[in-house]
C-alpha positions as CSV (number, residue, x, y, z in Angstrom):
1,M,114.3,111.4,78.2
2,L,112.4,114.7,78.1
3,V,109.4,114.2,80.3
4,A,107.1,116.2,82.4
5,L,105.9,116.9,85.9
6,M,103.1,118.6,87.8
7,I,103.1,120.1,91.3
8,A,100.7,118.6,93.8
9,T,99.6,118.7,97.5
10,I,99.6,115.9,100.1
11,A,96.1,114.5,100.2
12,L,94.3,111.2,99.7
13,G,93.8,110.5,96.1
14,S,91.1,108.8,94.2
15,C,90.0,105.2,93.7
16,S,88.4,103.3,90.9
17,S,87.4,99.7,90.8
18,G,88.0,99.2,87.0
19,H,85.5,98.1,84.4
20,L,83.0,95.3,85.1
21,S,82.4,92.4,82.7
22,E,78.9,91.3,81.8
23,N,78.7,88.9,84.7
24,G,79.7,91.6,87.1
25,L,83.2,90.5,87.8
26,A,86.0,93.1,87.8
27,K,88.2,93.0,84.7
28,A,90.8,95.3,86.2
29,P,92.4,95.6,89.6
30,L,91.5,98.4,92.0
31,V,93.4,101.6,91.3
32,E,94.2,104.2,93.9
33,D,96.3,107.3,93.7
34,G,97.3,110.2,96.0
35,Y,100.3,111.7,97.7
36,F,102.7,110.7,100.5
37,P,105.6,112.6,102.2
38,G,109.1,111.7,101.0
39,A,112.3,111.7,102.9
40,D,112.4,115.4,103.6
41,G,108.6,116.1,103.4
42,V,108.6,116.5,99.6
43,R,105.2,115.8,98.1
44,L,105.3,112.6,96.1
45,F,102.5,111.3,93.8
46,Y,101.8,107.5,94.0
47,R,99.7,105.0,92.1
48,K,98.5,101.8,93.7
49,V,97.0,98.9,91.6
50,G,95.5,95.8,93.1
51,T,95.1,94.5,96.6
52,G,97.1,91.3,96.7
53,K,99.3,90.3,99.7
54,D,102.6,90.3,97.7
55,V,103.8,93.8,96.9
56,V,105.8,95.0,93.9
57,V,107.1,98.6,93.6
58,Y,107.9,99.9,90.1
59,L,110.7,102.5,89.8
60,H,110.7,104.5,86.6
61,G,113.8,105.7,84.7
62,G,115.1,109.1,84.0
63,P,114.7,110.3,86.6
64,S,111.6,111.5,84.9
65,N,108.0,110.3,85.8
66,M,105.7,107.3,85.9
67,A,104.8,107.6,82.2
68,D,108.1,105.7,81.9
69,G,106.4,102.3,82.6
70,G,104.3,103.2,85.6
71,Y,101.0,103.1,83.6
72,S,102.0,100.3,81.3
73,L,102.6,97.4,83.7
74,D,99.3,97.0,85.5
75,A,99.3,93.3,84.5
76,L,102.0,92.8,87.2
77,A,99.3,93.6,89.8
78,V,97.2,90.5,89.1
79,G,97.2,88.7,92.5
80,R,99.5,91.4,93.9
81,T,99.6,95.0,94.9
82,L,101.7,97.2,92.5
83,F,103.0,100.6,93.6
84,S,104.6,103.2,91.4
85,F,105.4,106.8,92.2
86,D,106.7,109.9,90.5
87,Q,110.2,110.3,91.9
88,R,111.0,113.7,93.4
89,S,110.8,116.6,91.0
90,G,109.1,114.4,88.4
91,G,105.6,113.8,87.1
92,R,102.9,115.0,89.5
93,S,105.3,115.2,92.4
94,Q,106.7,118.4,93.9
95,L,109.1,120.2,91.7
96,L,112.4,121.1,93.4
97,D,114.9,123.9,92.5
98,D,117.4,123.0,95.2
99,P,120.1,120.7,93.7
100,T,121.2,119.6,97.2
101,R,117.9,117.8,97.5
102,M,118.3,115.9,94.2
103,T,121.1,113.4,95.1
104,A,120.8,109.7,94.7
105,D,120.6,109.3,98.5
106,Y,117.4,111.3,98.5
107,Y,115.8,109.0,95.9
108,V,116.8,106.0,98.1
109,R,115.3,107.6,101.2
110,D,112.1,108.4,99.3
111,L,111.6,104.7,98.5
112,E,112.1,103.9,102.1
113,A,109.6,106.6,103.0
114,L,107.0,104.9,100.7
115,R,107.6,101.6,102.3
116,Q,107.1,103.0,105.8
117,H,104.2,105.2,104.9
118,F,102.2,102.2,103.5
119,G,103.5,99.8,106.2
120,L,105.1,97.4,103.6
121,E,107.1,94.7,105.3
122,R,108.8,93.3,102.2
123,M,108.5,94.1,98.5
124,A,109.8,93.1,95.1
125,L,111.4,95.9,93.1
126,V,111.1,96.4,89.4
127,G,113.3,99.2,88.0
128,Q,113.6,100.6,84.5
129,S,117.0,102.0,83.4
130,W,117.9,104.6,86.2
131,G,115.2,102.9,88.3
132,A,117.2,99.7,88.2
133,S,120.2,101.5,89.7
134,L,117.8,103.0,92.4
135,A,116.5,99.5,93.1
136,A,120.0,98.1,93.6
137,M,121.2,101.0,95.8
138,Y,118.0,100.7,98.0
139,T,118.5,96.9,98.3
140,A,122.1,97.4,99.4
141,K,121.0,99.7,102.2
142,H,117.8,97.8,103.1
143,P,118.4,94.1,102.1
144,D,115.8,92.7,104.5
145,A,113.0,94.8,102.8
146,V,113.5,93.4,99.3
147,T,112.4,89.9,98.2
148,R,113.3,89.9,94.4
149,L,114.7,92.3,91.8
150,V,113.6,92.8,88.2
151,L,116.0,95.2,86.4
152,L,114.7,96.3,83.0
153,S,117.4,97.6,80.7
154,P,119.5,98.8,83.6
155,A,121.5,102.0,83.3
156,L,125.2,101.8,83.1
157,P,126.7,100.0,86.2
158,A,130.0,101.9,85.9
159,S,131.3,105.0,84.2
160,R,133.8,103.1,82.0
161,F,130.8,102.1,79.7
162,W,129.8,105.8,79.2
163,P,131.9,106.5,76.0
164,E,130.4,103.5,74.2
165,R,126.9,104.4,75.2
166,L,127.3,108.0,74.1
167,A,128.7,106.9,70.8
168,K,125.9,104.4,70.2
169,T,123.0,106.7,71.2
170,T,124.4,109.7,69.3
171,A,124.8,107.6,66.2
172,A,121.2,106.4,66.5
173,V,119.9,110.0,66.8
174,G,122.2,111.4,64.1
175,E,124.0,114.7,63.8
176,A,120.9,116.6,62.5
177,G,118.8,115.1,65.3
178,M,121.3,116.1,67.9
179,R,121.3,119.7,66.6
180,R,117.5,119.8,66.6
181,L,117.4,118.4,70.2
182,A,119.6,121.3,71.3
183,E,117.3,123.8,69.5
184,L,114.2,122.2,71.1
185,D,115.7,122.4,74.6
186,Y,116.0,126.2,74.1
187,E,112.6,126.6,72.5
188,M,110.9,124.7,75.3
189,R,112.3,127.1,77.8
190,I,111.0,130.2,76.1
191,A,107.9,129.1,74.3
192,P,104.4,130.0,75.5
193,D,102.7,127.3,77.6
194,N,100.4,126.2,74.8
195,R,103.5,125.2,72.6
196,V,105.5,123.2,75.2
197,A,103.8,119.8,74.8
198,A,104.2,119.9,71.0
199,L,107.8,120.7,71.3
200,C,108.3,118.0,73.9
201,K,106.7,115.4,71.5
202,E,108.9,116.5,68.7
203,S,111.9,116.2,70.9
204,N,110.9,112.7,72.0
205,E,110.3,111.6,68.4
206,I,114.0,112.4,67.7
207,L,115.5,111.3,71.0
208,F,113.8,107.9,71.2
209,H,115.6,106.7,68.1
210,A,118.2,105.8,70.8
211,Y,115.7,103.9,72.9
212,L,113.2,102.2,70.5
213,N,113.3,100.3,67.2
214,D,110.2,102.2,66.1
215,V,109.4,105.5,67.8
216,S,105.8,105.2,66.7
217,A,105.4,102.9,69.7
218,L,105.2,106.0,71.8
219,K,101.7,106.5,70.5
220,R,100.6,103.2,72.3
221,M,101.5,104.5,75.8
222,P,98.4,105.0,78.0
223,V,100.0,108.1,79.5
224,G,102.7,109.8,77.3
225,Y,106.0,111.4,78.4
226,C,104.6,114.8,77.4
227,D,101.2,114.5,79.1
228,F,102.1,116.8,81.9
229,S,102.1,120.5,82.7
230,P,104.3,123.0,80.8
231,A,106.0,123.9,84.1
232,A,106.8,120.3,84.7
233,L,108.0,119.7,81.1
234,R,110.4,122.6,81.4
235,H,111.6,121.6,84.8
236,E,112.6,118.2,83.5
237,L,115.1,119.9,81.1
238,D,117.3,120.4,84.2
239,A,116.7,117.0,85.8
240,P,119.8,115.7,87.6
241,A,122.1,113.4,85.6
242,L,122.3,110.8,88.4
243,L,125.0,108.2,87.9
244,S,125.7,109.3,84.3
245,K,128.6,111.8,84.9
246,G,131.8,111.5,86.8
247,D,133.5,108.4,88.0
248,F,131.2,105.7,89.5
249,D,131.1,101.9,89.8
250,L,128.2,100.0,91.2
251,L,129.6,96.6,90.4
252,P,131.3,96.0,93.9
253,M,128.0,96.9,95.6
254,L,126.1,94.5,93.2
255,T,128.1,91.5,94.4
256,T,126.6,91.9,97.9
257,L,123.0,91.6,96.7
258,K,121.7,88.1,97.4
259,Q,118.1,88.5,96.2
260,P,117.0,86.5,93.1
261,T,117.4,88.9,90.2
262,L,116.1,89.0,86.6
263,V,118.1,91.3,84.3
264,V,116.1,92.2,81.2
265,E,117.4,93.8,78.0
266,G,116.1,94.3,74.5
267,A,118.0,92.1,72.0
268,D,118.1,95.1,69.7
269,T,119.3,97.6,72.3
270,K,121.5,100.5,71.3
271,M,123.0,100.5,74.7
272,P,126.3,98.7,75.4
273,I,125.1,95.1,75.9
274,E,128.3,94.3,77.8
275,A,127.2,96.8,80.4
276,T,123.9,94.8,80.9
277,R,125.9,91.6,81.1
278,A,128.1,93.2,83.7
279,W,125.0,93.7,85.9
280,A,124.0,90.0,85.5
281,T,127.6,88.8,86.1
282,A,128.1,90.8,89.2
283,L,124.8,89.8,90.9
284,P,125.3,86.5,92.8
285,N,121.8,85.1,92.1
286,S,120.8,86.4,88.6
287,H,119.2,85.4,85.3
288,L,119.5,87.3,82.0
289,L,116.6,87.7,79.6
290,L,117.0,89.2,76.2
291,V,113.8,90.3,74.6
292,P,113.5,89.8,70.8
293,N,112.5,92.7,68.7
294,A,112.8,95.2,71.5
295,S,115.4,97.9,72.3
296,H,115.8,99.8,75.6
297,I,112.1,100.0,76.5
298,T,111.1,96.3,76.5
299,W,107.6,96.9,77.8
300,L,106.6,99.0,74.8
301,E,107.6,96.9,71.7
302,G,108.2,93.3,70.7
303,D,106.0,90.6,72.2
304,V,104.8,92.5,75.3
305,P,102.3,89.9,76.5
306,K,105.0,87.3,76.5
307,L,107.3,89.6,78.4
308,I,104.6,90.3,81.0
309,S,104.1,86.5,81.4
310,Q,107.8,86.1,81.9
311,L,108.0,88.8,84.5
312,N,105.0,87.4,86.4
313,A,106.6,84.0,86.4
314,F,109.8,85.4,88.0
315,L,107.8,87.4,90.5
316,A,106.1,84.2,91.4
317,S,109.5,82.6,92.1
318,S,110.0,80.8,88.8
319,V,112.8,81.2,86.3
320,P,111.0,82.4,83.1
321,T,111.4,80.4,80.0
322,G,114.1,81.8,77.8
323,A,116.1,83.3,80.7
324,E,119.8,82.5,80.9
325,T,121.0,81.5,84.4
326,I,124.3,83.3,85.1
327,T,126.9,81.1,86.7
328,H,129.5,82.6,89.0
């Protein structure tokens, strides 16, 4: 996904209490944002919603930025505290040009840095696409820190699924679309700043045919993928392709994760559905939920209120209605 990022400094952010209803009661949870130091001191932007005792941390996909779900799932903060953050070199976090600081291990260490910075004893993790892989890798390394896992349209668990994914997504975009995406990649690099956001939006309207049933759903996002600085948008063009190239296999690691896990996928996904089922099959304590009328981004299309209700049920330790329990 072509998304954007803005450079920032470590400082305490801002707070807002949300709107008030006519009787003076808060209609939205408290929202706070700011910066915290990552594993190697990198400046990372965070967003905190709610004040509940139970903690959920949302991990966006890409790796891109929090527009990828981090502003769309505030309903998970009802009665809880929800954290999300722009992963390194994404969103409003510090942009990095050193590829040696952009490995999967650094992303895992950044999540642990967030946990320690905010004094979180245990947390549930909700990960989208690449964020699901990050959640699993973190849990394998810090099992006592994780209570439950929600894996939304998880990325490929092994490289053997890559040819099928490439074929499906390329077909969804089409040959003309693929050619235009290559042109837009070049144009974004050389265009004046005032043209970059428009080029980014054109690119996404083509690219997201692989991720959505209806790309007009992008207009419903509270913060869009291209709502960031030109420098950040350009920088994302060279974001690392973590766990999408080379030979990899997360499945043996997944068999060691004991946490209750909900694997979610759109029933109309253009990704290899067997790859998603491989996640659910490998995880020892898992449930699989297929979301009708949704593709890869389940929180943006289909019956979103119903999905939120199902996710809240699982985070409250219930198996949501419609989920399939995987037997091993």
